[in-house]
N, C-alpha and C positions, 0 to 999 in steps of 0.2 A: 509335141509330139503326135506320132502317128501310129494309126493302130490295125490290124489285120485280125480276123475270126480263123481259127484254128478247129478242126475237127466239123464234121456232120451231124453228129446227135443234137439233139435240144438241148438233154441231160448233163454233156458232158465237154459241148462247143465251148470254147474260150477266144475273147475279145484280148490281146495282147499286143503289146508296143512293137514297134516294125524291128528294134532294136531290143535284143536280148543282153544280160548282163552274167556273163561267166564267171561264177565263183570258185573256179578249180583251186586257188591258192589261197584262198581266205580261208585263216585260222592256221596256215605252216608259216608259207614264203612272207604272206601279207598279215601283218599283226592284225588283231581284233579292233584296236580305237582306228587304225586305216581303214581297214574294210568296214567297218560298221557306217565311216564315213561318204565313203563309196558308193554303199549301199543309200543313205540317205539321199545323197545328193540323186541318185537315178532314179526313186521314188517321187522325190521332190519335182524331177523336171517330167514328170509322167508315165515313166518307165513301169513297166507291171509284168514284166517276164524275167525270172531269174531261172541259173541251171546250174545244176550241181551232179554229183552222180557219189553212190555208195564207196567208192575206190578213191578218190581226190582226199590227199594227195600222198597216196601210201608211200614213194618213194622218197619224198623228202626227207621222212623220219625214219624210215624205214617199220612202217605200220600196215596196217590193213587197209589202213583209209577211215573214213568218218570224220573226218577233220573239217570238212567243209561243208557238212549237213548240220552240225554239231554246232558250228557257229551261224551258219541263216538260221538255225532254231532258236538260238538265243536272241539274233535281231529281229526275228519275228513276235517270240514274246514281250522284247522289251520296248518293242517300238507298237504293239499292239495291233499288229498285221493283220488281217483278214481275208477273206476272198480274194479281195480287190489284186491281191498279187499272185500270178501264177506261178507254180514252182514246179519248177521241172528238175526232175533225176533218174541216175540209170542203176542198173542192176546186170550183173554177169559177170564183168571185169575183176572183180575183185580179190584179191589174192588170198588163198587159201590159208598160207602162212605167213606173217611180219616178214616184207622182203624190200628191198629197196630198189629191187631188178626188176624187169618185166618180163616174164614167163608166159609158159603155155597152163601152167598151175593156177588155175582160176575157178570161181567156183559154177560157172554156166550157167544154163538156161533150163534147168529142170524143172518141174513143176513145184516139187517142194522148195527149191531155191527161191523162187519166185516169191511163193508165198513167203516163206522167212525171211529176204532179203528187204522185201516191199513193207512188210512189220516193222524191221530195224529201221528204215528210211524211215518213217513215219514215224515212230517216236521218236528220233535225233532232231527232226524238223519241227515234230510238237503241232503235227496238224492234221485235221482230222481226215483230208485224203490228199493222196498225191496228186495233183491235176493232169500232170503229163509224168507217164513212166517209160519209159526207153528199154528194148534190148540194148545194152551196151557195146555187145559183140556178137558177132556170128557163134553158135554152138553147133560144129556140126555129130557130136558124141551123142548129142540128144533129140529123139526124133522130133521133126517138125510140130505134128500133131500135139505131143505132150507139151511141148512151150508155149501155142497158141491156147491150149486149155488152161496152160497154168496162169497166162496172164488173163485169160475170159474170167477164171476165177476172183481172182482180185477186185477186177472192175465190179464183177455181182456183187460182190462181199463190201463193196463200198472203200476198199482201200486204197483205190487208184481211178481214174476218171480217163483220160484220154490214153491211145496207147502209140509208141513211135517204136522204130531201129535206127540204130547207129551203127555206123560202120558196118553195112550187108549191103552185098553183091545184089542187083536189081533184080535179080531170078529169085531169089530165096526171098527177098520182101513180095514179090508176086505170089510164090506159093503158099507162104503163110497166109496174106491175105484172102486167096482163093480158099485155104481150109477154112479158114474163121467165116466166110462167106456161106460156103457150103452147107455151115453147119448151124449157121444162126448166130454168130458169136463175135462180140466187136474184135476188129482187127487195126493194125499199125494205120494212124492215119496221119501223124509227123517221123518226116526225116531228118535226120542230122548226119552231117558228112564233112570233111574239110571243104570248101571249098572259096576261092578267093577272085580276085581279076588276071592275074600269073594264074598259068594252066601247069599244075604237076605232072610229071609222066606218071600215067597208070601202071605202067608193064614192069616197076623194079620188085622184086620180091619181099613181101613183109614177112613180120613174127608170125603173122597168123596165116598166109596162103603164099606158096609157091608163085601161084598165077599175077601177082599183082598187090594193091593193097585196096580191099574193099571198103576203104575210109574214105578215098577220092573221090567226088564228085564228077566222076567221067562222061561222058557222051551217053552210056547206055540209061544212067540213072539219070541224066538231064531229060533226054527222051522219054523216059518211064513217067517223070514228075510233068513233062507238057503232055503228053496221052491222059494222065490221071489227075485234072486239074483242082481234085478236092485234098489232093495230097499237100502238104504243107511241108516247105525244106527249108530246115536251119543249117544255115554255115557256119562251122567253127573254124577258129585261127583265120579268118579273113585277112587280116592285116599281118598274117605270115610274124607273130612273135617280132614285129619291130623292123622287119628286114627292108619295110621300102623306106623308109625313113631314118637308117639306122646303117652303117656303112661296117659297124661293130658286129652285125647281125647278119651274116652269110645265109645265100639263099637254101644253098644246100643242091647235092645232084639231082635231085629230082626235076631242078628247075635248068637244068643243061640243054636248053635244045635251042632251037633257031628262032622258037616265037617268042621268047623272054624278054630279048634286045627289042623286038618291035615293039610289044605291049608296055616295057618300062619306059621309051621314047612315049610314045602314046597318053600314058597313064600321065606322064610329067609333064606335057605339053597343057594337057587340058587343068594340071593341076594351076600353073602358071597362066592359062586364059581366066580362070574361076578365080584366084585370089584362095584358093583353099588349099591346104595340105593333101597332098597323096593319099593319104588313109583316109580321109575324107571323103575326096574321089570314088574309092575303092568302096566304101560303104553305102555311097548315093549310088553307085552305078548296080551294086545290088538289091538294095533297097525297089530302084523305079524300075527294074528290067520289066522286059516284056515276060518275063515269067522270075516273077518278084521270089527273092531270097531272102530269108531272115537272119541277119548275121548276128552273131554271136561273140559279142568281144570281152576281152578280160582288161582291168582295168589296175593298177596297184597305186592310183592317186587320184584325186578328186580333178587333179588337171589332166591328165588323161582322160579319162572319165569324159568331161567338159568339150574335150578335142572329138572323140565320136559323136556325144552329143550333137554337136555342131554340123554334122552330116546328115541329119534327118531334115533337117530344113533345106539343103543345098540342094538346087534343083538344076540336073545337066540340060543343056539346048539337045535336040533332035542333031545338030548336027555334031556336037560333041560326044552323043552316045553314041553315034555312026562312026565317028574315029576311033572310038575304043573297039567297039565292037569287031572294028575293020583289019586292026591290028593284029599279025598272024606272023 
C-alpha cells in the first residue's frame, strides 16, 4: 500500500492509504458477512481510509439511511479497530422522511443539523471523533456563514477532525474557505467529487442545479485544486460502476461526446500493454497523476477489492501516461 497525508493542521491531519474503500452499500445490498470480509481484506492490505455517509443507503429499503454507518460501527467494535483507520462520513443529504427516491427534501447544512447529525454519526460509528466530516451537498437555503460556523463548532468540541466538501461548485468551496480563514476557523481541506479517466459532460442539469452537475470534477475544480495544493481531492465512482469492463453497464448520456471513444481506445491499449485490467489502469492513472487524486472504490466481494488493490502497485510509464493524457 502507498500513503498520503491529508490536512495541514498537526492536530487533525491524517496519513491515509491512496486507495479509499467506499462502504455505501454495506449493510443493505451487501450483507454483513461479505461487508466484514471486504473490510478485513482492505485492512490486511494496509488500507486505512474508509468512507460512508449518514444517508447510505436510504434508497435501498426506503429509509433515511444510516445502515452503512451502523455496519461500519459494528465492524470497528468487533475488530477492535482504533485510530489507525481514518473514517470519513458525510451529512447534509439525509432525507427528512423515509423514502426510496431522491428529492430536495433533505436535512441541509444549518448549524443545528450539523451538530445533531454529526453526533448521531459518531454514535452509529462508535468512535470518539469523526476523522473527516464532509458537507455532502450544497445548501443554498442556509447562509454560508452559519454552515462554516457550525462545522467549526463540531471540530472545536472534538466531534470531528478534518472537514471536507462533496458535490460543491469550486466558487462555493472558495467562499466557505475564505469565511473560515477570515474568522480564524477550520475550513474545508478535503474535496470529494465524481472523477474518472473518461470525462463526463458538466453542462447537463442535475437534481440540485439547473446549471449542471456540481458533483463532477470539471475543469474549474481541477484548476482550483491545482492552485491549492494543500487540498486533497477524493474521486468517487472512478470505475463508473463497472462500465469500463461490463457491457451490461452503459456509460449513460453524460459520456456521449467525441472524447469518449478516443479515451476508451487509449485506456484499452495501455491495459493490453501492461497486462492489467482497464479498471487497474484507471486507478493507477488517478493515483500517480501530476495532480494526484485519491480514488474511492466500492467492492461487493473480496475478489473485486483485490482487483482494485493491485492497481496501487501498477506503475504506468511516462509514455503510457502521455498516451492517456493526450486522448481527447
